[in-house]
C-alpha positions in Angstrom: 151.6 98.3 102.0 155.1 99.6 100.9 158.1 98.0 102.6 160.4 100.9 104.3 157.8 102.6 106.5 156.2 99.3 107.8 159.9 97.7 108.2 160.7 100.8 110.4 157.6 100.2 112.4 158.8 96.7 113.0 162.2 97.9 114.0 160.7 100.2 116.5 158.4 97.6 118.0 161.8 95.5 118.4 163.4 98.5 120.2 160.5 98.8 122.7 160.9 94.9 123.5 164.8 95.5 123.8 164.3 98.5 126.1 162.2 96.8 128.8 164.6 93.9 128.8 167.7 96.2 129.3 165.6 97.9 132.3 165.1 94.6 134.0 168.0 92.7 133.3 170.9 95.2 133.4 170.9 95.5 137.2 172.3 91.9 137.2 174.1 91.7 133.8 175.1 95.2 132.8 174.3 96.5 129.4 175.2 93.8 127.0 175.8 95.7 123.8 175.9 92.6 121.8 172.5 91.2 122.9 170.6 94.5 123.5 169.4 94.7 119.7 168.5 91.2 119.5 164.8 91.6 119.5 165.3 94.4 116.8 167.2 91.8 114.6 164.6 89.2 115.2 161.8 91.8 114.3 163.8 92.7 111.2 164.0 89.0 110.1 160.6 88.1 110.9 159.1 91.2 109.0 161.2 90.2 105.7 159.7 86.6 105.8 156.2 87.9 106.3 156.7 90.6 103.8 158.5 88.6 100.8 157.4 85.0 101.2 154.6 84.3 99.0 153.1 82.1 101.7 152.7 85.0 104.1 153.0 88.1 102.1 149.3 88.5 100.8 147.6 88.6 104.3 150.7 90.5 105.9 150.7 93.3 103.4 147.1 93.9 104.1 147.8 94.9 108.0 148.0 98.5 109.2 151.2 99.9 110.7 149.7 99.6 114.1 148.8 96.0 113.4 152.2 95.4 112.0 153.8 97.0 115.4 152.0 94.5 117.5 151.8 91.4 115.3 155.6 91.3 114.8 156.0 92.0 118.7 153.8 89.0 119.5 155.2 86.6 117.1 158.9 87.4 118.3 157.7 87.0 121.8 156.8 83.6 121.0 159.7 82.6 119.0 162.2 84.3 121.4 160.9 82.1 124.3 161.1 78.9 122.2 164.7 80.2 121.2 165.9 80.6 124.9 164.0 77.4 125.9 164.7 74.7 123.0 167.9 76.0 121.1 170.3 78.3 123.2 172.8 76.7 125.4 173.5 78.8 128.3 174.9 78.7 132.1 171.6 78.3 134.0 173.1 78.7 137.6 172.3 82.5 137.7 168.6 81.9 137.2 166.0 81.0 139.5 163.6 80.0 136.9 165.6 78.4 134.1 165.3 79.6 130.6 166.2 76.3 129.2 163.0 74.3 129.1 162.0 71.7 131.7 159.5 68.8 131.8 157.3 70.0 134.7 160.3 71.4 136.4 162.8 68.6 135.5 165.8 69.7 133.3 165.6 68.1 129.6 168.9 66.5 129.2 168.6 65.3 125.7 169.8 67.6 123.4 168.2 65.8 120.2 164.8 65.8 122.2 165.2 69.4 123.1 166.1 70.5 119.6 163.5 68.5 117.8 160.7 69.8 120.1 161.8 73.2 119.5 161.6 72.8 115.7 157.9 71.3 116.2 157.0 74.1 118.2 158.4 76.9 115.7 156.5 75.4 113.0 153.4 75.1 115.0 153.7 79.0 115.9 154.0 79.9 112.2 151.2 77.5 111.2 148.9 79.7 113.2 149.5 82.3 110.4 147.5 80.1 108.0 144.4 80.7 110.1 142.9 83.0 107.4 139.3 83.3 108.8 138.4 87.0 108.8 137.5 88.4 112.3 134.8 90.9 112.1 132.4 90.6 115.0 133.3 92.2 118.4 132.5 88.9 120.2 134.9 87.1 118.2 137.5 90.0 118.9 136.9 89.5 122.4 137.0 85.6 122.4 140.3 85.7 120.5 141.9 88.2 123.0 140.8 86.1 126.0 142.0 83.0 124.4 145.3 84.4 123.5 145.8 85.4 126.9 145.2 82.2 128.3 147.7 80.8 126.0 150.3 83.1 127.2 149.5 82.4 130.8 149.7 78.5 130.2 153.1 79.2 128.8 154.2 81.1 131.5 152.6 78.9 134.3 154.3 75.8 132.8 157.9 77.5 132.8 157.5 79.2 136.2 155.1 77.2 138.4 157.3 74.5 139.4 159.8 77.1 140.7 157.5 79.9 141.9 154.3 78.2 142.6 151.0 78.7 141.1 149.0 82.1 141.5 145.4 81.9 140.3 144.9 85.7 139.9 148.3 86.0 138.3 147.4 83.2 135.8 144.2 85.0 134.6 145.9 88.2 134.4 146.9 88.3 130.6 143.4 86.9 129.5 141.6 89.6 131.5 143.7 92.4 130.2 143.4 91.3 126.6 139.5 90.8 127.0 139.3 94.4 128.3 141.8 95.7 125.6 139.9 93.9 122.7 138.0 97.1 121.5 141.7 98.6 120.6 141.9 96.1 117.5 138.0 95.9 116.7 137.6 99.5 116.3 140.8 99.9 114.1 139.9 96.8 111.9 139.9 97.7 108.2 136.1 97.2 106.8 137.4 96.1 103.4 140.4 94.1 104.6 139.3 92.4 108.0 142.4 91.0 110.1 142.9 87.3 109.6 142.4 85.2 112.8 146.3 84.1 112.7 147.6 87.5 112.7 145.2 88.8 115.4 146.4 86.1 117.7 150.0 87.5 117.5 148.6 91.0 117.5 147.1 90.2 121.0 150.2 88.4 122.1 152.1 91.6 121.3 149.6 93.8 123.2 149.7 91.5 126.2 153.5 92.0 126.4 153.3 95.6 125.6 150.9 96.5 128.4 151.8 93.7 131.1 155.5 94.4 130.7 155.1 98.0 130.9 153.4 97.6 134.2 155.5 95.0 135.7 158.9 97.1 134.5 158.1 100.8 134.8 155.2 100.8 137.3 155.9 98.1 139.7 159.5 98.4 139.2 159.9 94.7 140.1 163.4 93.3 139.7 163.6 90.3 137.1 162.2 87.4 138.6 164.2 85.0 136.3 167.5 85.8 138.3 168.5 84.3 141.6 167.7 86.9 144.4 171.1 86.5 146.0 172.9 87.7 142.9 174.8 91.1 143.4 173.1 94.0 141.6 175.0 96.7 139.6 174.2 99.9 141.4 175.4 102.0 138.4 172.9 100.3 136.0 169.9 100.7 138.5 170.9 104.4 138.7 171.0 105.0 134.9 168.5 102.6 133.5 165.6 105.5 133.7 166.9 106.6 130.2 165.3 103.3 128.8 161.9 104.5 130.1 162.2 107.8 128.6 162.6 106.2 125.0 159.7 103.6 125.7 157.3 106.8 126.5 158.6 108.5 123.2 157.5 105.1 121.2 154.2 105.0 123.4 153.2 108.5 122.2 154.2 108.0 118.5 152.3 104.7 118.5 149.1 106.4 119.9 149.5 109.2 117.4 149.7 106.7 114.8 146.8 104.7 116.2 144.6 107.8 116.0 145.7 108.7 112.4 144.9 105.3 111.2 141.7 105.2 112.9 140.4 108.5 111.5 141.4 107.4 108.0 139.9 103.9 107.9 
């Protein structure tokens, strides 16, 4: 793997994440030019760390471009949620579901406890990249996909259920979506360089966000559930936010073309 093209792919992956965030949040906050590219920056830093650090570079440089797109997205989404919950200090009054971590719905008031817990969890996330078992069988791909979806669901339920209630069908959504879509990564797996388990977990995490957020954001057109429903909405942003959807579609089409290209050149 060279540096430039995979690096650009990771930036485009971050842009896709920023687009759905802007589409959902701008009606409440407006377009924040300072924070809009935050996911792009995170993707750049994560890519450089995985590409250059000897601990990760050996396995990471074996990934295809599509695998890079989803692996960086999945890793960034895990880290972004930990950043918002454990490290960022922000006024929580505008949120119906706090972004700051709670203990089963109760605010964590101890800053040392919050920060130290965040460090442990971030270390745990990166430790998954050391799971170097090579995944080859379809059953293993499906099992990893389902378990990754359950991990995403558990995190979401822990954060949201104390404020929104527990919905069993919604809880299983991510696991079912990923299990159904597991052939996407199975058929694109390199015969001579099968994907390591740790990277497959994050690839599935990225694919889950890619699909579920597209459906929630652009198909259902649901307003962001994290904000209080009584907050005023900015009509201008609602009227002009469709441009984010258009750019997202350009990325989707380009990714589909890239996937077919890599599939035919295995």
